VMD Tcl script that draws the C-alpha trace (Angstrom):
set ca {
  {172.67 145.49 116.72}
  {172.44 145.83 112.98}
  {170.31 148.61 111.52}
  {170.88 147.77 107.85}
  {168.73 145.39 105.82}
  {170.24 142.71 103.55}
  {170.45 143.84 99.94}
  {168.09 141.10 98.77}
  {165.44 142.30 101.23}
  {165.86 145.88 100.00}
  {165.43 144.67 96.42}
  {162.34 142.68 97.39}
  {160.89 145.73 99.12}
  {161.40 147.78 95.97}
  {159.75 145.12 93.80}
  {156.66 145.03 96.03}
  {156.43 148.82 96.01}
  {156.69 148.93 92.21}
  {154.04 146.21 91.88}
  {151.66 148.27 94.00}
  {152.43 151.46 92.06}
  {151.76 149.71 88.76}
  {148.73 147.58 89.58}
  {146.96 149.17 92.55}
  {147.63 152.91 92.76}
  {146.20 153.94 89.36}
  {142.65 152.94 90.31}
  {142.77 153.57 94.07}
  {140.97 156.93 93.94}
  {138.06 155.65 91.85}
  {137.69 152.40 93.79}
  {137.62 154.32 97.07}
  {134.96 156.67 95.72}
  {132.72 153.80 94.56}
  {133.60 151.34 97.36}
  {134.62 148.86 94.70}
  {136.39 145.58 95.43}
  {138.50 144.55 92.42}
  {139.08 140.77 92.15}
  {141.48 141.34 89.24}
  {143.93 143.10 91.57}
  {143.56 140.25 94.07}
  {144.44 137.67 91.40}
  {147.52 139.66 90.40}
  {148.61 139.78 94.04}
  {148.30 136.00 94.17}
  {150.33 135.59 90.98}
  {153.02 137.89 92.39}
  {153.24 135.72 95.51}
  {151.89 138.18 98.06}
  {148.79 136.32 99.25}
  {150.80 133.37 100.55}
  {153.99 135.24 101.26}
  {154.56 133.78 104.73}
  {153.18 130.30 103.94}
  {155.59 127.36 103.67}
  {156.89 126.81 100.15}
  {155.35 123.32 99.93}
  {151.92 124.96 100.11}
  {152.55 127.54 97.41}
  {154.01 130.21 99.69}
  {157.33 132.01 99.81}
  {158.37 130.95 103.30}
  {158.88 134.57 104.31}
  {159.63 135.38 107.93}
  {157.88 138.04 110.01}
  {160.37 140.81 109.17}
  {160.14 140.17 105.43}
  {156.33 140.11 105.57}
  {156.31 143.31 107.61}
  {158.56 145.10 105.13}
  {156.47 143.83 102.20}
  {153.31 145.21 103.83}
  {155.00 148.55 104.40}
  {156.19 148.70 100.80}
  {152.79 147.71 99.40}
  {151.00 150.36 101.46}
  {153.50 153.00 100.35}
  {153.18 152.13 96.68}
  {149.44 151.48 96.56}
  {148.20 154.47 98.61}
  {145.24 152.17 99.19}
  {144.56 151.23 102.80}
  {141.61 149.01 101.96}
  {143.41 146.52 99.72}
  {146.36 146.48 102.13}
  {143.95 145.68 104.97}
  {142.23 142.93 102.96}
  {145.63 141.37 102.27}
  {146.56 141.43 105.95}
  {143.21 140.00 107.03}
  {143.56 137.21 104.47}
  {147.21 136.29 104.94}
  {147.83 136.97 108.62}
  {144.73 136.64 110.78}
  {142.77 134.53 108.29}
  {145.47 132.07 107.24}
  {148.36 132.08 109.73}
  {146.29 130.19 112.35}
  {146.24 127.33 109.83}
  {149.96 127.71 109.09}
  {150.97 127.85 112.75}
  {148.39 125.60 114.43}
  {146.55 123.65 111.75}
  {146.78 119.92 111.09}
  {148.37 118.42 107.99}
  {144.87 117.93 106.59}
  {144.01 121.60 107.20}
  {147.14 122.76 105.41}
  {146.59 120.42 102.47}
  {142.97 121.50 102.04}
  {143.29 125.26 102.42}
  {146.73 126.80 102.06}
  {147.39 126.32 98.35}
  {144.06 127.85 97.36}
  {144.60 130.71 99.82}
  {148.11 131.33 98.46}
  {146.85 131.79 94.90}
  {143.82 133.87 95.87}
  {141.38 131.27 94.57}
  {140.02 131.36 98.11}
  {139.97 134.38 100.41}
  {140.19 134.16 104.19}
  {139.16 136.24 107.20}
  {138.90 136.09 110.99}
  {135.66 135.95 112.97}
  {136.43 137.22 116.48}
  {134.72 140.56 117.24}
  {130.98 140.52 117.92}
  {128.28 143.22 118.08}
  {128.56 143.27 121.89}
  {132.23 142.34 122.35}
  {135.22 144.31 121.16}
  {138.02 144.95 123.63}
  {136.60 142.22 125.87}
  {136.53 139.78 122.97}
  {136.92 136.68 125.11}
  {134.93 137.57 128.22}
  {131.91 138.92 126.34}
  {131.83 136.39 123.51}
  {128.32 135.11 122.80}
  {128.91 132.80 119.83}
  {128.52 129.21 121.05}
  {129.71 125.87 119.70}
  {128.01 122.66 120.83}
  {129.14 119.16 119.84}
  {126.50 117.00 118.16}
  {127.74 113.72 116.75}
  {130.55 114.37 114.31}
  {129.65 118.07 113.99}
  {130.04 121.26 115.95}
  {126.95 123.46 115.82}
  {127.73 127.20 115.92}
  {125.25 129.93 116.80}
  {126.02 133.63 117.01}
  {127.10 136.71 115.05}
  {130.48 138.22 114.28}
  {130.90 141.93 113.48}
  {133.31 144.18 111.52}
  {134.71 141.22 109.58}
  {137.17 142.28 106.90}
  {136.69 140.18 103.72}
  {133.29 139.07 105.05}
  {131.33 139.56 101.79}
  {134.03 137.98 99.60}
  {135.50 135.38 101.96}
  {135.54 131.64 101.33}
  {137.16 130.52 104.59}
  {136.98 132.04 108.07}
  {138.81 131.34 111.30}
  {135.98 131.55 113.86}
  {136.26 131.66 117.63}
  {133.36 130.34 119.71}
  {132.67 129.49 123.33}
  {132.78 125.76 124.06}
  {132.85 125.96 127.87}
  {131.35 129.19 129.22}
  {132.41 128.64 132.85}
  {136.08 128.67 131.85}
  {135.93 132.21 130.43}
  {138.79 132.96 128.00}
  {140.09 129.42 128.56}
  {136.81 127.98 127.29}
  {137.05 129.24 123.69}
  {137.78 127.05 120.67}
  {138.72 127.87 117.08}
  {137.09 126.50 113.94}
  {137.68 126.70 110.19}
  {134.34 127.61 108.62}
  {133.73 127.52 104.88}
  {131.14 129.80 103.33}
  {129.11 126.86 101.97}
  {128.65 125.17 105.36}
  {124.95 124.79 106.25}
  {123.79 127.55 108.59}
  {126.45 130.09 107.60}
  {125.50 133.41 105.99}
  {126.92 136.86 105.43}
  {125.11 139.87 106.88}
  {124.82 143.28 105.32}
  {127.88 144.93 103.84}
  {129.00 147.74 106.13}
  {129.63 151.24 104.80}
  {132.79 152.73 106.33}
  {134.51 156.06 106.76}
  {137.78 154.65 105.43}
  {139.28 151.45 104.02}
  {136.46 151.65 101.49}
  {138.22 149.51 98.87}
  {137.97 146.49 101.18}
  {134.74 144.73 102.06}
  {133.39 144.41 105.61}
  {130.27 142.73 106.98}
  {128.65 140.68 109.71}
  {128.95 136.89 109.73}
  {125.90 134.98 110.92}
  {125.83 131.44 112.31}
  {122.42 129.81 112.67}
  {122.90 126.17 113.62}
  {125.98 126.28 111.41}
  {127.38 122.78 110.94}
  {131.16 122.47 111.18}
  {132.89 119.07 110.83}
  {134.68 118.06 114.02}
  {138.00 117.83 112.16}
  {137.74 121.57 111.39}
  {138.59 122.51 114.96}
  {142.09 124.03 115.15}
  {144.25 122.70 117.97}
  {142.37 121.05 120.81}
  {139.14 122.12 122.49}
  {139.34 125.34 124.56}
  {142.74 126.32 123.15}
  {141.48 129.34 121.20}
  {143.09 132.14 123.17}
  {145.76 130.11 124.92}
  {147.29 128.63 121.77}
  {145.86 129.97 118.51}
  {145.38 133.56 119.67}
  {148.82 133.79 121.22}
  {150.44 132.33 118.11}
  {148.89 134.84 115.73}
  {148.09 138.09 117.57}
  {151.68 139.32 117.72}
  {151.95 138.67 113.96}
  {148.84 140.79 113.51}
  {150.15 143.61 115.73}
  {153.38 143.68 113.77}
  {152.62 142.89 110.13}
  {149.25 144.63 109.76}
  {150.56 147.74 111.51}
  {153.29 148.04 108.86}
  {150.70 149.62 106.58}
  {150.88 152.68 108.84}
  {154.60 152.96 108.12}
  {154.05 152.77 104.38}
  {151.27 155.34 104.57}
  {153.44 157.75 106.56}
  {156.28 157.38 104.07}
  {153.97 158.01 101.13}
  {152.38 161.08 102.75}
  {155.77 162.48 103.72}
  {157.26 162.08 100.22}
  {154.20 163.62 98.56}
  {154.09 166.51 101.01}
  {157.75 167.32 100.42}
  {157.13 167.40 96.67}
  {154.06 169.54 97.18}
  {155.88 171.96 99.50}
  {158.68 172.45 96.98}
  {156.24 173.32 94.18}
  {153.53 175.24 96.04}
  {154.41 178.95 96.13}
  {152.99 181.52 98.53}
  {154.25 185.02 99.29}
  {156.65 184.71 96.37}
  {158.51 181.54 97.40}
  {158.00 177.76 97.87}
  {156.24 176.97 101.13}
  {159.03 174.46 101.84}
  {161.10 177.46 102.95}
  {158.65 178.37 105.72}
  {159.67 177.21 109.17}
  {156.11 176.19 110.04}
  {156.08 173.76 107.08}
  {159.58 172.50 107.86}
  {158.58 171.78 111.45}
  {155.67 169.60 110.29}
  {157.83 167.66 107.85}
  {160.57 167.13 110.44}
  {158.04 165.96 113.04}
  {156.56 163.35 110.71}
  {160.01 162.08 109.70}
  {160.94 161.60 113.36}
  {157.75 159.70 114.10}
  {158.21 157.60 110.97}
  {161.73 156.53 111.91}
  {160.75 155.73 115.50}
  {157.72 153.71 114.38}
  {159.74 151.77 111.82}
  {162.45 150.82 114.33}
  {159.89 149.72 116.91}
  {158.05 147.61 114.36}
  {161.17 145.97 112.95}
  {162.32 145.14 116.49}
  {159.03 143.36 117.18}
  {159.30 141.42 113.90}
  {162.89 140.36 114.57}
  {161.92 139.12 118.03}
  {159.15 137.01 116.49}
  {161.63 135.55 114.00}
  {163.98 134.64 116.85}
  {161.17 132.88 118.68}
  {161.08 135.38 121.51}
  {157.76 136.48 123.06}
  {157.05 140.10 122.18}
  {153.81 141.17 123.90}
  {155.29 144.45 125.14}
  {157.28 145.19 121.99}
  {154.45 144.45 119.55}
  {152.00 146.47 121.64}
  {154.37 149.43 121.89}
  {154.97 149.32 118.14}
  {151.25 149.17 117.39}
  {150.34 152.07 119.67}
  {153.17 154.28 118.46}
  {152.77 153.61 114.74}
  {148.97 153.82 114.58}
  {148.83 157.02 116.62}
  {151.77 158.51 114.70}
  {150.12 157.94 111.30}
  {146.99 159.79 112.46}
  {149.11 162.77 113.50}
  {151.07 162.51 110.25}
  {147.86 162.59 108.21}
  {146.82 165.76 110.02}
  {150.17 167.51 109.67}
  {150.69 166.55 106.03}
  {147.12 167.62 105.40}
  {148.01 171.04 106.80}
  {150.93 171.19 104.37}
  {148.48 170.57 101.51}
  {146.09 173.21 102.81}
  {142.61 173.08 101.30}
  {143.66 170.38 98.85}
  {143.78 167.81 101.67}
  {139.98 168.08 101.69}
  {139.71 167.11 98.01}
  {139.19 163.47 97.13}
  {141.71 163.30 94.30}
  {144.58 163.93 96.73}
  {145.89 160.76 98.38}
  {146.34 162.52 101.72}
  {142.55 162.87 102.00}
  {142.15 159.13 101.57}
  {144.97 158.41 104.03}
  {143.34 160.66 106.64}
  {140.23 158.48 106.59}
  {141.99 155.13 106.25}
  {144.44 155.59 109.10}
  {141.71 156.07 111.71}
  {141.12 152.32 111.90}
  {144.62 151.60 113.17}
  {143.97 152.61 116.78}
  {140.79 150.49 116.85}
  {141.37 147.25 114.97}
  {143.54 144.45 116.32}
  {143.16 145.83 119.84}
  {142.56 149.48 120.66}
  {145.35 151.76 121.82}
  {143.84 151.59 125.30}
  {144.00 147.78 125.30}
  {147.58 147.87 124.02}
  {148.57 150.14 126.90}
  {146.91 147.77 129.36}
  {148.88 144.85 127.87}
  {152.12 146.80 128.24}
  {151.32 147.65 131.84}
  {150.18 144.13 132.72}
  {153.41 142.62 131.37}
  {155.46 145.18 133.28}
}
mol new
graphics top color blue
foreach p $ca { graphics top sphere $p radius 0.5 }
foreach p [lrange $ca 0 end-1] q [lrange $ca 1 end] { graphics top cylinder $p $q radius 0.2 }
display resetview
């Protein structure tokens, strides 16, 4: 067991954090207030190498492993104090692009990865539907029917991060209903394919600096070569290959958010004076700070363990689920406790803890609810 990170990884973490502080944090408050998506920030992220971080180098990526990508996500979230952009990055790089990296053909990789790495194209995942969330496979209504050299898709996807701005989507659809979860296939759908359209932009409680919408497929024509893997391998192959990445890398934003809230709350507690002394001297405040630090350390260790297992090629359904549940529930508690440290100021928009309180709520819902994660843990046990 080795609990120390290589010096080059520590340096990389610091560089990502400083990038986010310089290019993302200054405008995060205003963009959250106006629900503004900033393509200029996205281009800078591509130039810095973040958008294709875990892509192979021959496709414009950095070849980063799961642990490095996890730590980069944590650092970005800490520096940016912007859950929305962090989420958009994760949706693009992990669930929108890694299916191509891990399961795509040579033609898929040649056509898509370089443009996704630079940010010229933006990706997303079409899985959840208006009537299917936790039972994503069993309740899926989107259908794909083969006609000649095309697959014809019909259905609607819901809560799709990057929906309004996306160029490429990984879309799951039923190809053999009687087979249930084993009758689902995966397609690469471009925004200009006939029959594809974007529904209304959704207004959200948090993550307001990212864009979210429905995706609509009305006799959407998808070339047969745009199927990933073979027919009916959606959950068996593509889902399995990418979901543990999602439940590790995307969850790292919770770690970065906790670290940022903790550091800011300590500074605030040292400077805020009540009853003639800094509130940092009050045991009630110290207890909150200590509690959040304990939860932060536990969450970080659980998440890093899951990432290391992925890098060693070991299945991690229990470990990734445990890490997701613990980290996403811990950040919600941290937002509450650090909000209490800030008192009434946690209710004011200009304080980052107010934004974090709204952003962190998504963590226990997206990528599998906490309840589903617990069922996965129990089923594997």
